[in-house]
N, C-alpha and C positions, 0 to 999 in steps of 0.2 A: 262975310261968306264962310271963311275957315277958322273964324276965331273961337266958334264951339270945339274944334278938333284940339287946338292947344288948351282950350279950357278943360275939357276932359282929360288930357294928359296931365295938366297941372292938379286937378282935383285928385287923380291916382296917386300922383307923388305924394300931395298933403294927407290923404287917407292912410297912406304906408307909413308915412312920417310920425303921424298921432297914434298909429297903432290899431286903427279901426281897419285896416287891410292887412292883415298879417301874412305873413310868407306863406303859410298853409292855404289861406284863401285866395292868394294870387296864384298859387299852383292850379286849384281847381279851376278858377276863372279861366285860365290859360287853356287847361284841357278842355273845358267846353267851348272856348270859342276855336281852338285849333281843330279839335276832334268833331265837333257838331255845328258851330255857328258858322266858320269859314267854308266848311264841306257843304253845308245846306245852301248857302248864298251861291257858291259856284255851281252846284247842280242845277237850282231852279234857274239862276240868270242865264246860262248857256242853254237850258232847255227852252228858254222863252226867246232866246236871240235869233236873229235872222241868220240863218247858216251862209247866205251868200257873203255877209260881211266877213265872217271868220276864214272864208277861202280868198280872202283878199290877201295877195301877196307883200302887200305894203306892211301889214302886221309883223309878217316874218323879218321883213328887212329892218324895219324900225326897232326890233328887239334883238334879233341875232347879230346883225352888224355893231351896234353900240356894245353888246356884251363881249364880243371877239376883240374890238378895239379898246375897251377897258382893260381886259386881260393882258395885253400885249403892253399896255402903259404901265398896269400895276406889277407886272413882272419885272418890266424893267427897273421900275421905281424901288422895288423890294431889293433888287441886288445891288442898285446904287447906294442904298441905306444899309448895305451889308448886315442884313436881318439873319438871325440864325434860321435853321430848317423848320423848327416849330412854329415861326413866326411867319415865314412866306406865304404858307397857304391860306392863313387866316387874313393876312394883308390883301392877298387877291381877291378872295371871294366877299370881304367886306367891301372892296372898291366896285364891285359889280350888283351885288345880291341886295336889295334892299328891303325894307319893311312893306312889301306890296300888298299885302293882304291887311294887316292890323291897321296901317296908316293909308295905305293906298286905296282901299275900298271906300273908306269914309271921305276920302280927299276927292276921289272922282265922284262920288254921290253930291258933296257940296258943291262941286264946279260945275259939273253936267248933269245932276239929277239921276235918279234910280235907274233910268233906261240904259246910261252907261254902264253898268254892273256886269253884263254879259261880256262886253268886249274886254273890261278890266280883268273880270276872272280868268278869261283866256289868256291875257297877256301874263298875268301873274302865273299862270300855270307853266307858261315857257320859261320864266326865270327860274321856277321851281325844278323844273326837269334839268335846266341847265347847272344849278348848283348841287343838285344831287347825283350828276354825272362827272361832268367836268371838275366841280368842285370836290367831289369824292376822289377823283383821279389825283387832284393836285396833294390832298390830304395823305393818299396812300404813298405817292412818290416822294415828297418832301419830309412829312410827319412819321409815316408809318415805315417807310422805305429804308432811310439812313438817320437814325437819331443823331442829334447834336453829341450826347455823350456816349461813352462807351457801354452803357448799359442797352439792355433790349428794349424797344418802345413796343408797349402794348396795343397801340392802336390798331383797327382792323385793317385787313389787307382786301382790297376790292379788285375783283375782277369783274369781267362784263356780266357775268351771272349774277355777281352779288349787286351790282349796280342796278340790273334790272329787278331783282328781288327787292332791292330798298326802293326803288321807284313804286313799285306795286303794293309797298306797305303804308305808302301815303295816301290818307283819306282823300286830299284834294285830286290827285291822279284819277281815282275812282271816279270820283266826283264829275271830273270833266269828260271821262270817257262815257259815263252814264248820261250826263246830262245832253251830249251830242247825240248818242245812240238812241235815246229814248224820246227826242223832241217831236217826233210824229204822233206821240202818245199824249192825249191831254191828260193832266194830273186832275183827279177828282177832286171836288171843292172840301171835301171831308178830311183829305190829306194836305190840300194846298193851303189850307188856313192856319194849322200849325207851322207849316214850313214858312210862311210868310211871317209869322210870330217869332220864330227863331231868328229869321233874317234880320228883323227889326231890331232886335236885343242884340246883335252881335257887334255893330260897329260901336255904339258906346262903351261895352265892356271890353272890347278890345283896346281902345283907347285908354280906359281907367288903367287897364292891365299894363299897358306900355308905360304910363306914369309910374306905376308901383314898382316897376322892374328898373327904375332910372335910381340905382344906388351910388354912392360916393365913392371913388377909387382915388388913390395918389397918382394923376395923370403925368406927374413931371418926368417919370423914368422913361416913359414911352411917348415924349411929345413930339417928336420927329416924325415917326411912323403915323401916329394919331392925326397929326396934321395932315400928312399926305393922304391919308385915307378919306379924310373929311373932304379935302380939297378935289381930290378925283371923284368920290361918289356924289358930292352935292353940287359940283360944277361941271367937271369934266363930263360925267355921264348923262347928263342932260344936253349937254352943248354937243355931245355926239348924236344924240336922237336929233336935235335941230338942225346940224349939219347933214345927217343923211337925209332928213326929210327934204330939205332945200335942194340938195343936189341929186336925188334919185327920181325916176319917173317924171320928171319936169316940175316937180315939187309937191310933196305930199302934204294934204291939209286934211281938216275935218275932224271928226271923232277919232279915227285911228291916230292921227298926229297928236292930239290931245290927251288921250288916254296913255298913248306910249311915252310921252313926254311926263306926264305925272307920275307914271310908275318908276321911270327911271330917276325921277328927282327925289324919290323917298329916301330917308335915311338908312343907315345900316340895319339889316334884319336881324331879329332876335333869333332865328334859326342859326345864325352863324356861329353864336355861342355855344348852342347844344352841339352842332357839328364838332367844334373846336373840342369839346369836353369828351365827345364820343372816341376822337381820335388822337387824344392826348396831345393836343397842340396847345398854342397859348391862348387859353380862355381869357386871361386877364386882357389881352390885345382887344380881342373880339367884344367882351364886356365893356371895356373902356370906349370902344369906338361907337358901340350903339348908343351910350349916354352922351358923349361930345357931339356926334352927327345929329342927334336927336333935338338936342339944345339948339344947335346951330341952323337946324332946319327952318326955325321960325325966319330967320333971316334970308335964307335961300330960297324957300317957297315964295317969298314976295317977290324976288326977283324973277323966278320962274313963271309965275303968274302973269307978268308982262308979255309972255310969248306964247301963251296958251290961245 
């Protein structure tokens, strides 16, 4: 069921290793997937989704409660590991923000079919809002606010206005807004057909790009924080969703539980390395966490699928 997902990730890595998928092409594919593909999937999926489902409070409970819980757990672990200030925010966002689009979308399609994409896209949008608000604040507080050395830090300082501006610059956020607000209008076939073609091209390209972005690092220097990030993201995060689903509202099940669990179980998101670079934080930790968690995801997903 999910073998093709890992097959495409491996294919992307092999194509990059032999030089067929050079760095410039990886960047172009990433730009297409992020700015066009994921945006189109989000718009179309939310446009077609039953809006009563998106008003279900269980969606928010199974997304926000685990996010808050993991932030608390990760913040505690980061201080116990005595990480420096530029590593703390990276550690925290890597612990809660996964690859909800590049891997989450094709994973949900493989497990539950194309009909699950509307719900998946909405849950992914919740995570995106969280990382660009809470995550941006953590970067500003730790990395941009008080640099480890005596040198001034050049990371961006984010206030409320900057956070809102940052959110509105994300194509997926606009796709979410437009998909929900224009759902009462039928999409003409002349427009719908190319949108569907773009949607179909996105998942395989996203997985190939994920594999191509897996590059080698010397992980020994950051072995402890990397191990902690992977344990929290791949084990504690999905466990938090399962516990919340079991204890809330007399037990939450069905499509909301399934998509929430699969999105929570995804490995560390590639966006985290971009944010780390933007705020002059520990990009090496973020990049290494992406590589290690994606490799371990093969094992963790097999366990998570037992509870779907």
